[in-house]
C-alpha positions as CSV (number, residue, x, y, z in Angstrom):
1,M,-116.9,16.2,58.8
2,D,-116.2,19.6,60.3
3,L,-112.4,19.6,61.0
4,V,-112.8,22.7,63.3
5,A,-115.0,20.6,65.5
6,V,-112.6,17.7,65.3
7,R,-109.7,19.9,66.3
8,T,-111.8,21.2,69.3
9,F,-112.6,17.6,70.3
10,V,-108.9,16.7,70.4
11,A,-108.0,19.8,72.3
12,A,-110.7,19.0,74.9
13,A,-109.6,15.4,75.1
14,D,-106.0,16.4,75.7
15,G,-106.9,19.1,78.2
16,G,-109.5,17.2,80.1
17,Q,-111.6,20.3,80.4
18,F,-113.6,22.5,77.9
19,Q,-112.0,25.5,79.6
20,E,-108.5,24.2,78.7
21,A,-109.6,23.6,75.1
22,A,-111.0,27.1,74.9
23,A,-107.7,28.6,76.1
24,A,-105.7,26.5,73.7
25,L,-107.8,27.5,70.7
26,S,-108.3,31.1,71.8
27,I,-112.1,30.8,71.8
28,T,-114.8,30.9,74.5
29,Q,-115.8,27.9,76.6
30,Q,-119.3,28.3,75.2
31,A,-117.9,27.9,71.6
32,V,-116.2,24.7,72.6
33,S,-119.4,23.3,74.0
34,K,-121.3,24.2,70.8
35,R,-118.7,22.6,68.6
36,I,-118.6,19.4,70.6
37,A,-122.4,19.2,70.6
38,A,-122.5,19.7,66.9
39,L,-119.9,16.9,66.4
40,E,-121.8,14.6,68.7
41,N,-124.9,15.3,66.7
42,D,-123.2,14.5,63.4
43,L,-121.8,11.2,64.8
44,H,-125.0,10.3,66.8
45,V,-122.9,9.4,69.9
46,R,-121.8,11.0,73.2
47,L,-118.1,11.8,73.2
48,F,-117.7,13.2,76.7
49,T,-119.3,12.8,80.1
50,R,-119.0,15.6,82.6
51,T,-117.2,15.0,85.9
52,A,-116.4,17.1,89.0
53,R,-112.9,17.6,87.5
54,G,-114.0,18.4,84.0
55,V,-114.8,16.1,81.2
56,Q,-114.0,12.4,80.5
57,L,-114.1,10.5,77.2
58,T,-116.9,8.0,76.8
59,I,-116.2,4.6,75.2
60,D,-117.2,6.1,71.8
61,G,-115.0,9.1,72.5
62,Q,-112.0,6.9,73.2
63,A,-112.7,5.0,70.0
64,F,-113.0,8.2,67.9
65,L,-109.9,9.9,69.3
66,P,-107.1,8.2,67.3
67,H,-109.1,8.7,64.1
68,A,-109.6,12.3,65.0
69,R,-105.9,12.8,65.4
70,E,-105.3,11.1,62.0
71,L,-107.9,13.4,60.3
72,L,-106.0,16.4,61.6
73,R,-102.6,14.9,60.4
74,V,-104.1,14.2,56.9
75,A,-105.5,17.8,56.8
76,Q,-102.1,19.2,57.7
77,R,-100.3,17.1,55.0
78,A,-102.9,18.2,52.4
79,D,-102.4,21.8,53.3
80,A,-98.6,21.4,53.1
81,S,-98.8,19.7,49.7
82,V,-100.0,22.9,48.0
83,R,-98.9,25.8,50.2
84,P,-95.8,27.5,48.7
85,G,-92.7,27.1,51.0
86,R,-94.3,24.1,52.8
87,R,-94.5,21.6,49.9
88,A,-91.6,20.2,48.1
89,L,-90.2,22.1,45.1
90,R,-91.0,19.8,42.1
91,V,-88.2,19.9,39.4
92,D,-87.9,18.0,36.2
93,V,-84.3,17.2,35.4
94,V,-85.0,15.4,32.1
95,N,-82.5,12.7,32.8
96,R,-80.9,11.8,36.1
97,R,-77.4,11.5,34.7
98,I,-77.1,14.9,32.9
99,A,-76.0,18.3,34.1
100,P,-79.3,19.6,35.5
101,A,-79.5,16.6,37.8
102,V,-75.9,17.0,39.0
103,L,-76.4,20.7,39.6
104,L,-79.7,20.1,41.5
105,Q,-77.9,17.6,43.7
106,D,-75.2,20.2,44.4
107,F,-77.9,22.7,45.3
108,Y,-79.5,20.3,47.7
109,R,-76.1,19.7,49.4
110,L,-75.9,23.4,50.1
111,H,-79.6,23.7,51.2
112,P,-80.4,20.3,52.8
113,G,-83.4,21.9,54.5
114,I,-85.2,22.5,51.2
115,E,-87.5,19.7,50.3
116,L,-87.1,18.6,46.6
117,D,-89.2,16.3,44.4
118,V,-86.9,15.4,41.5
119,V,-88.7,13.9,38.5
120,T,-88.0,13.0,34.9
121,L,-90.9,13.7,32.6
122,N,-89.5,12.0,29.5
123,A,-90.9,15.0,27.5
124,D,-89.7,17.4,24.9
125,V,-89.5,21.1,25.6
126,D,-93.1,21.9,24.5
127,A,-94.6,19.2,26.7
128,A,-92.4,20.1,29.7
129,M,-93.3,23.8,29.2
130,A,-97.0,22.8,29.2
131,A,-96.4,21.0,32.5
132,V,-94.8,24.1,34.0
133,E,-97.7,26.2,32.8
134,A,-100.3,23.8,34.2
135,G,-98.5,23.7,37.6
136,T,-97.7,20.0,37.4
137,I,-94.0,20.9,38.0
138,D,-92.3,24.0,39.3
139,A,-89.4,24.0,36.9
140,T,-87.7,22.1,34.1
141,F,-84.5,22.3,32.1
142,H,-84.5,22.3,28.3
143,A,-82.9,24.0,25.3
144,V,-85.2,26.9,24.4
145,T,-85.0,27.2,20.6
146,V,-87.7,30.0,20.1
147,P,-87.4,33.7,20.9
148,A,-88.8,34.8,24.2
149,Q,-91.7,36.7,22.6
150,R,-93.1,33.5,21.2
151,L,-93.3,31.8,24.6
152,P,-96.6,31.6,26.6
153,G,-97.1,34.8,28.6
154,S,-96.8,33.1,32.1
155,I,-93.5,31.4,31.2
156,R,-90.1,32.7,32.1
157,T,-86.7,31.2,31.0
158,A,-83.1,31.9,31.8
159,R,-80.1,30.1,30.2
160,V,-78.3,28.6,33.2
161,I,-76.2,25.8,31.7
162,D,-73.6,25.8,28.9
163,D,-72.5,22.2,28.8
164,P,-69.3,21.6,26.8
165,H,-68.9,18.3,24.9
166,Q,-66.6,15.4,25.4
167,V,-66.1,12.4,23.3
168,L,-66.3,9.0,25.0
169,V,-64.3,6.1,23.6
170,G,-63.0,2.7,24.6
171,P,-59.3,1.8,25.1
172,G,-58.9,0.4,21.6
173,H,-60.2,3.5,19.8
174,A,-57.8,5.5,17.7
175,L,-58.5,8.6,19.9
176,A,-58.1,6.8,23.2
177,N,-54.8,8.4,24.1
178,A,-55.6,11.9,22.9
179,R,-55.7,14.7,25.5
180,A,-58.2,16.7,23.4
181,V,-59.8,16.4,20.0
182,T,-61.1,18.9,17.5
183,P,-64.5,18.6,15.7
184,A,-62.4,18.2,12.5
185,Q,-60.8,15.1,14.0
186,L,-64.2,13.7,15.0
187,A,-65.4,14.0,11.4
188,R,-63.3,10.9,10.6
189,H,-65.0,8.7,13.2
190,R,-68.4,7.2,13.7
191,I,-70.3,8.8,16.6
192,W,-73.0,6.5,17.9
193,M,-76.1,8.0,19.6
194,P,-78.8,5.4,19.2
195,G,-82.5,6.2,19.8
196,M,-82.4,9.9,19.5
197,A,-85.9,10.9,18.4
198,P,-86.1,13.2,15.4
199,G,-87.8,16.6,15.9
200,T,-86.7,17.0,19.5
201,E,-84.6,20.0,20.5
202,W,-81.5,17.7,21.2
203,A,-81.9,16.0,17.7
204,D,-82.1,19.5,16.1
205,Y,-78.9,20.4,18.0
206,Y,-76.9,17.4,16.8
207,D,-78.2,17.8,13.3
208,E,-76.8,21.3,13.2
209,L,-73.6,20.2,14.8
210,A,-73.1,17.4,12.3
211,A,-73.8,19.8,9.4
212,A,-71.3,22.4,10.8
213,F,-68.4,20.0,11.1
214,G,-69.2,17.1,8.7
215,L,-69.7,14.7,11.6
216,T,-71.3,11.2,11.1
217,I,-73.8,10.8,13.9
218,D,-75.5,7.4,13.8
219,V,-78.8,7.2,15.6
220,V,-79.8,3.8,14.3
221,G,-80.3,0.9,16.7
222,P,-82.6,-0.1,19.6
223,I,-82.1,1.4,23.0
224,F,-80.9,-1.2,25.5
225,G,-80.0,1.3,28.2
226,N,-77.0,3.4,29.2
227,E,-75.1,0.4,30.6
228,A,-75.4,-1.5,27.3
229,L,-74.2,1.6,25.4
230,L,-71.1,1.9,27.6
231,A,-70.3,-1.8,27.2
232,E,-70.5,-1.6,23.4
233,I,-68.2,1.4,23.3
234,A,-65.7,-0.2,25.6
235,D,-65.5,-3.3,23.4
236,S,-65.2,-1.3,20.1
237,S,-62.3,0.2,18.3
238,E,-64.6,2.3,16.1
239,L,-67.5,3.5,18.1
240,A,-67.5,6.8,20.0
241,T,-70.3,8.9,21.5
242,L,-70.7,12.4,22.7
243,V,-71.4,13.3,26.3
244,G,-71.8,16.5,28.3
245,E,-68.9,17.6,30.5
246,G,-71.5,18.0,33.3
247,S,-73.0,14.5,32.8
248,R,-72.5,11.7,35.3
249,Y,-71.5,8.3,33.8
250,L,-70.3,5.3,35.8
251,W,-68.8,2.1,34.5
252,P,-66.7,-0.9,35.7
253,D,-62.9,-0.2,35.9
254,S,-62.4,-3.0,33.3
255,Y,-64.1,-0.9,30.6
256,D,-61.2,1.7,30.8
257,L,-63.4,4.2,29.0
258,R,-61.9,7.7,28.1
259,R,-63.7,11.0,28.3
260,I,-61.8,13.4,26.0
261,P,-62.6,17.2,25.7
262,V,-63.6,18.5,22.3
263,R,-61.9,21.8,21.6
264,D,-61.1,24.4,18.9
265,P,-64.0,25.0,19.0
266,T,-65.8,23.4,21.8
267,P,-69.4,22.4,21.0
268,V,-71.6,23.7,23.8
269,Y,-75.2,22.6,24.5
270,P,-77.1,25.5,26.1
271,M,-79.9,24.7,28.5
272,S,-82.4,27.0,30.2
273,M,-84.4,26.7,33.4
274,I,-88.1,27.2,32.7
275,W,-90.6,28.3,35.3
276,R,-93.8,30.3,35.8
277,G,-93.3,34.0,36.5
278,D,-96.0,34.0,39.1
279,N,-94.8,30.9,41.0
280,P,-94.3,32.1,44.7
281,H,-92.4,29.1,46.0
282,P,-89.4,30.6,47.9
283,A,-87.1,27.7,47.0
284,L,-87.5,28.5,43.4
285,A,-85.9,31.9,43.8
286,K,-83.0,30.2,45.7
287,L,-82.5,27.7,43.0
288,R,-82.4,30.4,40.3
289,A,-79.9,32.4,42.3
290,Y,-77.7,29.3,42.8
291,L,-77.7,28.4,39.1
292,D,-76.8,32.0,38.2
293,S,-73.9,31.9,40.6
294,R,-72.6,28.6,39.0
295,R,-72.9,29.7,35.4
296,T,-69.7,30.8,33.6
297,E,-69.6,32.4,30.3
298,A,-67.3,30.6,27.8
299,P,-65.1,32.6,25.5
300,G,-66.9,33.3,22.2
301,P,-64.3,32.4,19.6
302,E,-63.4,29.1,21.2
303,V,-67.0,27.9,21.5
304,W,-69.5,26.6,18.9
305,L,-73.2,27.2,19.6
306,P,-76.3,26.3,17.5
307,R,-78.0,29.3,15.8
308,W,-80.7,29.5,18.5
309,G,-78.1,29.4,21.2
310,R,-76.3,32.5,19.9
311,R,-79.1,34.8,21.0
312,S,-80.2,35.4,24.6
313,A,-82.9,33.0,25.8
314,S,-83.6,35.0,28.9
315,R,-87.0,36.4,29.7
316,L,-86.8,37.9,33.2
């Protein structure tokens, strides 16, 4: 169906005259008449009857009018869904409790007028990058472990998050009352991180961290969810887990869990925002500027980074 003719029909119905519709659409009255005639021909009905005061909807015209309005609304929504600046900025935060999700929520609080579509792809960096390249999402957050020259040509990355680690323990754990712990102290305790898939960028990070400080990171066990993990740690005098300082964890007061900073040195997980260099969405530039303003460089000697995190991951 010709949406231009439908729009002309609605304008004529609202104005009650072809002349009013012509003025509203900035076309001639003759063009209005031709469009209405073509629409009536397509529908095989009369939509208007002429009167001394203008035009009046026929019974068929009255029946068609609400559907015509809906056609125009659907067309407008379809246009907005793909037009940069009018559709929502679609961002993959990987997991809704970790630092990217927290930062994105802070960004939205500052810019409530920006429409966001927040998703979790449950994908590794390669799959998420492919989604960015295909246009399925506008941006994602991952550790970028390869040099910039080895990335697809359309992809841009910038390291925007350096998330320091904390150890999470229950009230009966030997470290429960410590104000801070060192990686050397953690080496004497079991760190439980069940379900971490081998070969992912986060598994590679923790493998290198464990090798650097002699940590015992146990990934064995089924995944029963975040709530079950917190409950197990709360009840245990031996289990501990590692969490990012920027991550969001909630638990009942009765658990009395303790988040303890890891220092001397502080293990830091570096994450980059990944986007297409030719993406024109105006909200994307605002998000990048916000993340740049929030990032702080940690002092080198006091921080431990994986090998791939010691080089710049930016490709501007």
